[in-house]
N, C-alpha and C positions, 0 to 999 in steps of 0.2 A: 168140852165147851159148855158154858153155863146156860145159854139159851140159843135157839137157832139164829144164825147170823141173818141180818136183814139186808136187802138190796140198798137200803138208804145210806149205807156207808160206802156205796160203790164209787162215787166220784173220787174220794180221797184215797180209798184203798187202791184204786187204779194208780194213783200217784205214788202210793207207798210201794207198789211193785218196783218202782225205780227210785224211791226216796229213802227207804230204810237203810240204816248204816250198821256197820260194825264198829246175783248178780247177774242151749239155743234150741231153738226148737228143731226137732227133726221133722222134716216133711217128706211125704212120699205120695206117689200116685199109683193107683191100681187101675187095671183095665176096667173100663166102664162096663157095668153089668148090662146085659141086653135090655133095652128099654121096654117097658110094658106097652101093650097096644095103646094107641093114642086115643082114647075115647073117654072114654069110659071112666067115669068117676066110679069109685068103689061103692060097694053096697052100703046103703045108709047115707049116701051123699046128698047134699042139699042142692045139687045142680038142677036148674030149671029145665023143663022139657024143651024150651025154645032156645037154649043156650047155643051160641055159635060154635059149630064144630071146630076143634083146634087140635093140631098135632104139635105138641111141645116136645121137641127132640132133645133127648139127653145126650150131651156130647162129651161130658167129662165128669169123673167122680174121683175124688181123692179123700183121704182121711188120715188123721194122726191123733195120737194121744201121748201120755207120759212115757209109754214104752216104745214109741216110734210110730212108723207108718202102718196103716191097716191094709190088709190084703183084700182081694176081690170077694172072698167068702164072707168076710165080716161086713162088707159094704153092700152086698147085693140086695138083701131084704130091706134095709132102711132106705137105700136109694130108690127102690121101686115105690115104697110108700110115699116118700117125699115128692117124687116125680108125679105120682097120681094126685096128691094133694094140690100141688101147684097147677097141674093141668085143670083141675076142677075150679080153682080160684080164678084162673084166666077165662075159662068158659063162662063163669058167672059174671065176671067183669065185662066181658064182651056182650053178654045178654042184658046187662044193666040191672042186676039184682043185688043191691048193697046189703039188704037184710040177710039174704041167704049166705053171703060171704062170712058173716059173723061166726058161723059154725067152725070155720077154719082158724079162728083166733083162740089163744089161750083164754080160759074163762075169766081170769082176773084182769084181762086187758080189753074185754069187749066194750066196756062203757067209754073207752077212750080211743078205740082203733080207727074211727072215721073211714069205714070201708067205702063210702061214696067217693073218696078221693082216688080209688083204684079203678073206677069204672072206665070202660072203653066202648061205650055205646056207639053205634053207627060206624064201627071199625071192622074192616075185613083184613085179617092177618094174612101175610104172604110168607113170613118166615118167623119161627119162634124156637129158640134154643135155650137150654138151661145147663149150667155148670154147678156141680155140687161139691162142697167141702164139708167134711164131718169132723167134729171134735169128739174124742172118746175119753172115757174115764180110765182109771187104773186097771180095769179088767177088760180093756179093749172093746167096750160097748159104746156105740155112738150115743151121745146124750144131747148133741146140738148139731144143727145143720145150717149151712150158709149157702144160699142159693142166689146165683146171678142169672137173671132171665133177660134175654134180649128179644125184642119183638119189632118187626117191621111190617108195614102194610099201608092201606089206604083208609082214610076216614072222611067225614064230612065236616067242613068248617065253613060257617056262613053260607050254608046251602050250596057249597061247591066242594068237589073232591080235593083232598089235600094229603100229602105224604106224612106218615107218622112213624117215628122211631121212639122206642122206649127201652130203658134199662131199669129193671127192678132188682134191688138187693133185699133179700128176705132172710131173717133169722128165725129158725123153727126149733122148738123143743119137743122132746118126746113126752107126752102126757098119757099115761096108761098105754093103750095100744095104738094111739094116734099121734101124728105130728101136727103141732099147732104153731101158728105164727105168733111170735112175741115182739117182733120189730120189723120195720120195713123202711126203705128209702127208694123212691121212684123218681127218675128223671125222664122227662118226656119232651119231645120236640115235634110240633105240628107246623109244617112249612118252616118259617123262620122263628116261630115263637117257642121259647123254652120255658118249661115249668118244672118245679121240683116239689115233692111232698115227702114228708117223713113222719114216722111214728116210732117212738121209743118207750119202753116201760116207764111209767111214772114211779116216783119214789114212794113206796107204800108206807102206811102207818102215819101216826100223828106225833108220837113221842120221840124224844131224842135217842140216838144209838151211839155207841162208842167202840172204838177199836184201838188197841195199843200197837204202835209201830216201834219195833225194837231193832237197833243196830248193834251187833256184837263187835267187840274189839278183837275177835279171834283172827289170828294170822294163819297162814297155810299150815295145816296139820293139827291145829288146835280145835277144841270143841266149841262150835258156834253157840251152843245152848248152855254152856257152863264156863264162859269167859265173861269178863266185865262188860257191861253194857256201855257202848260208846255213844249211843244216842237213844233218847226215849221221847216219844211223842204220843199224846192222846189225840185221836181224831174224833170229833163229835159232829154229827149231822142231824139237822132238823128237817124232816120231809115237808112239814106244813109250811115252813118259811122258805124252803128251797135253798137253805144256807148251811154252811159248814165252817168248822174252825179246826185249825191245827195248832195244838198247844204243846210247846216243848218244855221238858223238865230238865234242868241242868244235871248232868251226869254225876256231879259231886255233891248233890243235895244231901244234907244230913237229915235222915228220916228214921222212923221206926220200921224195922223189917220184922214181920211176924215170925216169932220163934227164934230170932237171932239178935234181939236187942236193937241198939241204935248203930247205924252205919251209913256209909254213902249208899245212895240208892242203886248205883250200878253194881254194888256187891250182891244184891239180891239175885241177879242172874247167875252169879258164881255159886251161891249157896243153895239155890233151889230151882234153877232153870227158869224158863219163861213163866211157869205157873206161879212161882213165888214172886216174881216181879209184878205179875198181874195183881196178886193179892196186895202187895205193897202199895201199888198205885191206887187201887180201889180204896184202901184205907186212907191214904193221903188225900185223895181228891174227893172222896165222898160220893163216888158214883160206881156204876156197875159196868165192867168191860164185857162186851159181847164177843170179842175174839181178839187174837193177836197175830201178828206176822213178824218174823225174825229172820235176819240174814247177816252174813259177815262180809268182810272185804271182798273175798273172791266171788261170793255169790252175788253181791251187789254189782260188781263190775260185769259179770257174765249176764246178769239180768238186763242191765241197760243195753248191752250190746245185742242181746237177743231180740229186742224190740226196735233196733235200728238207731239207738241214741235218743236224746231228748233235746227239745228246743227250749231255751231259757234266756232270760234277760239278766245279765250279770249286773248287780246293783252298783258296783264300784270296782276300780282296778284292784287286783290282788297279786301280790308277789311274795309267796310263802315258800321258801326253798325246802323246808322240812316236810311240808305236805305235797311238794312238787306241783304247787298250784300257781300258775302264772296266767292271769286273765285280764283282758281289757274290759272297760265298762261297755255295756250295750248287749244287743242280741247275739246269741251264739248257739251252736249245735254241739253238744257234748257227747263224746263216746263214754263207755263205761269207766275207763281209767280217768278221763277228765272229770266226769261227774263225781267220782270218788274223791279226787283231789280237791274240787270245789267244796264238797261237803265236809272235808276234814280240815280245811284251812282255818287257823285261828290266830296265828302270829301276826298276820297283816289284815286282821278283821276287826272292826270296831267292837269293843266290849268283849273281845276274846271268845270264851266258850259260849257266852250268851249270843253273840253275833253268829257264831258257827251254827248253833242250834236253829237260829232264825233262817240261815241259809239252807239248812237241811229241809226245813218246811218249804222253802222256795223250790227246792228240787221236786218235792212231792206235787206241788201245784203245777209246776212246769210239765211234769210227766202226765198229769191229767190233760193239760192242753194238747200235748203231743198225741195222746191217745185219741182225743176227740177229732183232731185233724185227720188222723189215719182212718178212723171209722167213717168219717164223712166221705171217703173214697170207696167204701165198701165194707159191709159188716164182717167179712172174713178177716179183716185186720185185727179182730179180737183174738183170733186163735194164738198168735205168737205171745200175746200178753198173758193169756190164761196158762199156756204151757210153760212159759218162763216163770210165772208165779208158782206153779206146781213143782217145777224142778229146782228153783233156786231159793224158795222161801221155806222156812220151818213155820208151820202154822197149825192151828186147830180147825182150819177150814178145809173142807173137801174140795176137789176140783169142780164139783157141781156148784158149791158155794162161791168159789172164785169166779166161775163163769157168770153166775147171776149178778154178782157185784160189779164185775167189769162191764157187763152188758148195760146195766143201768147208768154207768158213767157217761154214756153218750148223751144223756139228757141233763148232765150236770155242768154248770158253767164255772170255770176257774175263778172268774172275777167275783163270785159269790162265796169264795172260801177265804176266810181271814187267817192270818198267820202271826203267831206271837210266842214269846217265851215267858214263863212265869217269872216275876221279879224276885230277886234275892240279894243278899249281901255276902261277900266273901269273908272268910275268917279262918281260924285254925282250931283244931281239936288235937292237942298234943303237937305232934310234928306234922300232922296232916292238914293240907289245905282243903277247905270244904266250903259249901254254899249253904247259908242259913235262909230258909224260906219263912218269911214273916207274914204279916197281915195282908200285904199286897198279893202274895201268892194264894192265900186262903180265899181272898175275894174273887180272884180269877176262877178258882176251882168251883166256888159256889155258883158263880155265873154260868160256867160251863155245864155243871151238873143239872141246873134248872131246865135248860132247853137245848143243850148241845151247841150253843152259839155264844161266843164271848163278845159282849157289847153290841147293841143294835138300837 
């Protein structure tokens, strides 16, 4: 990988997990480790001496990674540490110490964490439980924790006793020897009044970042990384503007392929794998690719099914027997097989391959919307997306990279993602039908390379 991937490509990378063309995650539950004594914040804790005593009962621990579910042995130590961290967080919240809470947030998030929103002053807890779910890397080492905390008790509202219930969803990452909060969502009800507060990682950096999303034409048994590219999209994101662009490149574009002369751009994948296609696109577009993701037909289908399908608005009726694509106009929920059919249809799509590439961009953006809806119901919804990406995508990103990218997607709005295909004209080179990219495509690439966003 050319440079470390940034979370700023998160929104659309999450979409690319279900949008790249040419596709479940294993879950498991281990016996919960014996909870640590309820007190007691660990040595070095920022807990205030007047913090309200709290017993946060650990009732469930599960964990999974690319190799399957984790056993109790692998979960015991991280579960104890996360449990103690959350117990300290709630004691500080009950005692009304927002500044002290900051020690439990990842350093890069502390200026945006708003710990005052977590305070539970004048509250007496009666019941508090926590359920933990861990995400592990390829070595079965937990790298992220998803905590669901439920609290019930009494508080004071308008100088009168009132019933309070709260559910907090926290995402924690292991930083050195400590677990730190990187995201939270808290829903609270006091009497009949409901409130909700959330914090997700901001998109860091100010310059644009780019990722190449590649779909391989590989059929069952064929090499995904050395078969013609069936779809090619550059995803650019600008964190300063909070905007992104999905730019499709027609697969038959006639371009220079480094070391191989002039050919269709999709041949670069055959000749040199995703690395050569990255080089080809970088030279064509005049920008630097930060990473790539690649999948084929089978992987794409399995990937979409692994995250429960995607919600999308079909832009027009499609009846393409060759692609097995039969859709009515309007909102729809697509399985992996249906999403593949929609993404491949071109015989009943305006402008043929150009329209098909535009629809592939629509799938990416729809996947982002689906992810955001799922995460809104709890941070653990990230796990199937990360594991599906690790299992069904060929990429130069690690599972830690994918997690960071998908996590930041919860703060990215699909309506701020533009979708287009670079213009070109069809023609022939000998007996081959090709697409010639002219001045219009060059202008789009210059615009994209400047700030990661096309048109604004």
